C-alpha positions as CSV (number, residue, x, y, z in Angstrom):
1,M,38.2,-18.0,-11.9
2,K,36.1,-19.9,-12.3
3,L,33.2,-18.2,-10.2
4,V,34.0,-15.7,-12.9
5,K,33.5,-18.0,-16.1
6,W,29.7,-19.4,-14.6
7,A,28.3,-15.5,-13.9
8,P,27.1,-14.6,-17.5
9,V,25.6,-18.3,-17.3
10,V,24.0,-18.4,-13.9
11,G,22.9,-14.3,-14.4
12,A,21.0,-15.8,-18.3
13,V,19.1,-18.7,-16.4
14,V,18.0,-15.8,-13.9
15,L,17.0,-13.6,-16.1
16,V,14.9,-16.4,-18.2
17,L,12.9,-17.9,-15.4
18,S,12.0,-14.7,-14.0
19,G,10.4,-13.7,-17.6
20,L,8.5,-17.3,-17.6
21,G,5.1,-15.9,-15.4
22,A,4.8,-12.7,-17.4
23,G,1.5,-12.1,-18.9
24,T,-0.3,-14.5,-16.2
25,A,-2.2,-13.3,-13.8
26,S,0.4,-14.4,-11.0
27,A,-0.7,-14.7,-6.6
28,G,0.3,-11.9,-4.2
29,T,0.4,-12.1,-0.9
30,S,-2.0,-10.6,1.4
31,G,-3.4,-7.0,0.4
32,T,-4.6,-6.1,-2.4
33,N,-3.2,-7.6,-6.2
34,G,-4.5,-5.2,-9.3
35,C,-8.5,-4.8,-7.7
36,A,-8.4,-7.0,-5.7
37,Y,-8.5,-7.1,-1.7
38,L,-8.2,-10.7,0.4
39,S,-7.5,-10.8,4.3
40,A,-8.6,-14.4,5.4
41,F,-9.1,-14.4,8.9
42,N,-11.3,-17.0,11.9
43,Q,-12.6,-19.9,9.0
44,A,-13.8,-16.2,7.2
45,A,-12.6,-13.8,4.3
46,H,-12.7,-9.9,3.8
47,V,-13.0,-9.7,-0.1
48,Q,-12.8,-6.9,-2.1
49,Q,-13.1,-5.1,-5.3
50,I,-11.6,-1.8,-5.3
51,C,-11.4,-0.8,-9.0
52,G,-12.3,-2.1,-12.2
53,A,-13.9,-0.6,-15.4
54,S,-18.2,-0.3,-15.1
55,G,-19.3,-4.1,-15.3
56,T,-20.1,-7.1,-14.4
57,Y,-17.5,-9.4,-12.3
58,H,-17.8,-12.3,-9.9
59,F,-15.1,-13.3,-7.7
60,D,-13.4,-17.3,-7.5
61,I,-12.6,-18.2,-3.7
62,W,-10.6,-21.4,-3.1
63,G,-7.8,-23.1,-0.5
64,T,-6.3,-25.7,1.1
65,N,-8.5,-28.5,1.1
66,Y,-11.2,-26.2,0.4
67,S,-12.5,-26.4,-3.6
68,R,-12.8,-23.5,-6.1
69,R,-16.3,-22.2,-6.4
70,S,-17.4,-18.5,-7.3
71,L,-19.4,-15.6,-4.8
72,G,-21.9,-15.0,-7.6
73,N,-22.1,-11.8,-10.2
74,H,-21.9,-8.6,-9.1
75,T,-21.9,-5.0,-10.8
76,Y,-19.0,-2.8,-10.1
77,S,-19.9,1.1,-10.7
78,G,-16.4,2.4,-9.0
79,L,-17.9,1.9,-5.3
80,T,-15.8,-0.6,-3.2
81,L,-17.6,-4.0,-3.2
82,N,-17.3,-6.0,0.4
83,K,-18.0,-9.4,0.5
84,Y,-17.3,-11.4,3.9
85,P,-18.1,-15.4,3.0
86,A,-17.0,-19.0,4.7
87,V,-14.2,-20.3,4.2
88,P,-13.9,-23.6,6.1
89,V,-9.6,-23.4,6.0
90,A,-7.6,-24.3,9.2
91,D,-5.1,-21.5,10.7
92,G,-2.2,-21.6,8.2
93,G,-3.7,-22.8,5.6
94,N,-3.6,-20.8,2.1
95,V,-6.6,-18.7,0.1
96,C,-7.1,-17.4,-2.7
97,I,-9.3,-15.1,-4.9
98,E,-9.4,-14.2,-8.1
99,L,-11.3,-11.3,-9.6
100,W,-13.1,-11.9,-13.2
101,Y,-13.8,-9.1,-15.2
102,H,-17.1,-10.5,-17.6
103,K,-16.0,-8.8,-21.0
104,P,-18.7,-7.0,-22.8
105,G,-17.8,-9.4,-26.0
106,G,-17.7,-12.5,-24.3
107,G,-15.5,-14.4,-22.1
108,Y,-13.6,-13.0,-18.7
109,E,-10.8,-11.0,-17.8
110,S,-8.4,-11.8,-14.6
111,R,-8.3,-8.7,-12.4
112,G,-6.2,-9.9,-9.8
113,L,-5.2,-12.2,-7.7
114,P,-4.6,-12.5,-3.8
115,C,-3.5,-15.1,-1.7
116,D,-3.4,-15.2,2.2
117,S,-3.0,-17.4,5.2
118,M,-5.4,-18.4,7.6
119,N,-5.4,-16.5,11.0
């Protein structure tokens, strides 16, 4: 009977905790998240932009013991964009990228945040 008493409380806590990240970009694991794709291997990464409005974007990349840096601005016009940056992260380390859209009125908007383990 005691478990029945706690079930609504536990359910409410799970519901509240599951909504804490709502409205922010959250990292996906290997593959696609939003309009960004990442695959990390051999101390390099295959980075793609696969969708989005036409305009200016940039990728940030970082990983285990590797500081966040930008891969530079690029223009997206509907065609898949590929980049292959070197990423000095040991096998098993985590690598993440974030795709940023440069809003025409100023500022940035995240358009994808995938992560992968270096193989």
